[in-house]
C-alpha positions in Angstrom: -83.9 -26.1 -30.7 -80.4 -25.4 -29.2 -79.7 -25.0 -25.5 -78.4 -21.6 -24.4 -75.4 -21.7 -22.1 -76.1 -19.3 -19.3 -73.2 -18.1 -17.2 -73.0 -19.9 -13.8 -73.9 -17.4 -11.1 -72.5 -18.2 -7.7 -73.6 -17.0 -4.4 -71.4 -14.9 -2.1 -70.9 -17.9 0.2 -69.9 -20.1 -2.8 -67.4 -17.5 -4.0 -65.9 -17.1 -0.5 -65.6 -20.9 -0.1 -63.9 -21.2 -3.5 -61.4 -18.5 -2.5 -60.7 -20.2 0.9 -60.0 -23.5 -0.8 -57.2 -22.1 -3.0 -53.8 -23.7 -2.2 -51.0 -21.2 -2.2 -47.2 -21.6 -2.6 -45.2 -22.6 0.5 -43.3 -19.3 0.4 -46.5 -17.3 0.7 -48.4 -17.2 4.0 -52.1 -16.2 3.6 -54.4 -15.0 6.3 -58.0 -13.9 6.3 -58.4 -10.6 8.2 -61.3 -8.4 9.1 -62.6 -6.8 5.9 -63.8 -3.1 5.6 -67.4 -3.0 6.8 -68.7 0.2 5.3 -67.6 -0.1 1.6 -70.1 -2.8 0.6 -72.7 -5.2 2.1 -70.3 -8.1 1.7 -66.5 -8.1 1.9 -63.6 -10.6 2.2 -60.0 -9.5 3.0 -56.8 -11.5 2.7 -53.2 -10.6 3.6 -50.1 -12.3 2.2 -46.5 -12.4 3.4 -43.9 -13.7 1.1 -41.2 -15.5 3.1 -39.8 -13.3 5.8 -40.2 -9.6 4.9 -39.6 -10.1 1.2 -43.0 -8.9 0.1 -46.5 -8.3 1.5 -49.9 -7.7 0.1 -53.6 -7.4 0.7 -56.6 -8.5 -1.4 -60.1 -7.2 -0.7 -63.2 -8.5 -2.5 -66.2 -6.2 -2.2 -69.7 -7.3 -3.2 -72.8 -5.1 -3.5 -75.7 -7.0 -5.2 -77.1 -3.5 -6.2 -73.8 -2.5 -7.7 -72.1 0.8 -7.0 -71.4 3.9 -9.1 -67.9 3.5 -10.6 -67.8 -0.3 -10.3 -70.0 -1.1 -13.3 -70.8 -4.4 -11.6 -71.6 -6.1 -8.4 -68.0 -6.8 -7.4 -64.8 -4.8 -6.9 -61.3 -6.2 -6.2 -59.0 -3.9 -4.3 -55.3 -4.9 -3.9 -51.9 -3.9 -3.0 -48.5 -5.6 -3.3 -45.3 -4.2 -1.8 -41.7 -5.6 -1.9 -38.2 -4.5 -1.0 -36.1 -3.9 -4.1 -32.5 -3.1 -4.9 -31.7 0.6 -4.8 -30.7 0.6 -8.4 -34.2 -0.6 -9.4 -35.9 2.2 -7.5 -34.0 4.6 -9.7 -35.1 2.9 -12.9 -37.6 5.2 -14.7 -39.4 2.2 -16.2 -40.0 0.5 -12.8 -43.6 1.9 -12.4 -44.7 0.9 -16.0 -43.2 -2.6 -15.6 -44.8 -3.1 -12.2 -48.2 -2.1 -13.5 -47.7 -4.4 -16.5 -47.1 -7.3 -14.1 -50.6 -6.9 -12.7 -52.2 -6.8 -16.2 -50.1 -9.8 -17.3 -51.1 -11.8 -14.2 -54.8 -11.1 -14.8 -54.5 -12.2 -18.4 -52.5 -15.3 -17.5 -55.1 -16.4 -15.0 -57.9 -15.7 -17.5 -59.4 -13.1 -15.0 -61.7 -10.8 -17.1 -62.0 -7.3 -15.7 -63.1 -3.8 -16.4 -62.4 -0.3 -15.1 -58.9 -0.9 -13.7 -57.3 1.9 -11.7 -54.2 2.2 -9.5 -50.9 3.6 -8.7 -47.3 2.3 -8.5 -45.0 3.9 -6.0 -41.3 3.6 -5.7 -39.5 4.7 -2.6 -35.8 5.0 -1.8 -34.9 5.8 1.9 -31.7 7.1 3.6 -31.4 7.4 7.3 -30.0 10.3 9.4 -29.4 11.4 13.0 -30.1 8.6 15.5 -30.8 6.3 12.5 -27.5 7.1 10.7 -25.6 4.0 9.8 -28.6 2.0 8.6 -28.4 0.7 5.1 -30.3 2.6 2.4 -33.5 0.7 1.5 -36.1 0.9 -1.3 -39.4 -0.6 -2.2 -42.1 -0.7 -4.9 -45.8 -0.8 -4.2 -48.6 -1.5 -6.6 -52.1 -0.4 -5.5 -54.9 -1.4 -7.8 -58.6 -2.0 -8.1 -60.8 -3.4 -10.9 -64.2 -4.8 -11.5 -64.4 -8.6 -12.2 -66.7 -9.3 -15.2 -66.6 -13.1 -14.8 -68.6 -13.4 -11.5 -68.5 -17.1 -11.6 -64.7 -17.4 -11.2 -63.6 -14.7 -8.8 -60.8 -17.0 -7.6 -58.9 -16.2 -10.8 -58.6 -12.6 -9.6 -57.1 -13.8 -6.3 -54.6 -16.0 -8.2 -53.6 -13.0 -10.3 -52.9 -11.0 -7.2 -50.8 -13.9 -5.9 -49.0 -14.0 -9.2 -48.3 -10.3 -8.9 -46.8 -10.9 -5.4 -44.6 -13.7 -6.8 -43.3 -11.4 -9.5 -42.8 -8.3 -7.4 -41.0 -10.4 -4.7 -38.7 -12.1 -7.3 -40.0 -15.6 -6.7 -39.4 -17.9 -9.7 -42.6 -19.1 -11.2 -43.4 -22.7 -10.7 -43.2 -24.7 -13.9 -46.5 -25.4 -15.6 -48.0 -28.6 -14.1 -45.8 -28.6 -11.0 -47.6 -28.6 -7.6 -45.7 -28.0 -4.4 -46.2 -30.4 -1.5 -47.8 -28.6 1.5 -45.5 -27.8 4.4 -46.4 -29.2 7.8 -47.0 -26.1 9.9 
């Protein structure tokens, strides 16, 4: 008689420990911040800053062992990634579609299985007037998304996908496959 391979089910503490053990690129500073308290019994929140003011983001992992309506699972990832972009890009009608595809590509690249994705992509171009006249025009793109992980044993792949989205949206060159950065002494 054959042995059935059951999926490995990790505890909340094991998942959090796995996420905290991820090594991030030197250009990305990650901080754990207070998580929303009323959305789920368990929550973990991370913020990221890419270099100095290039891009920023937030990743929140929610966990409700009883599940919640709309999640179709026990977990929900809620993210955003925002970056300054060139003004010409803000006027590109394909920017939103391309930015959303970066998220889906990042999830696929990391092998992060998911269901029920939802989100928005916002592009903004700003001009200054009055007392602020003379400032350069600026623009940015922001991807806000949420999805239900369906591979509960490897939630860290969803965090890595969010980081990959931040790399892409901020214009960081991807590290070649198999290359690991040496940690900075901070």
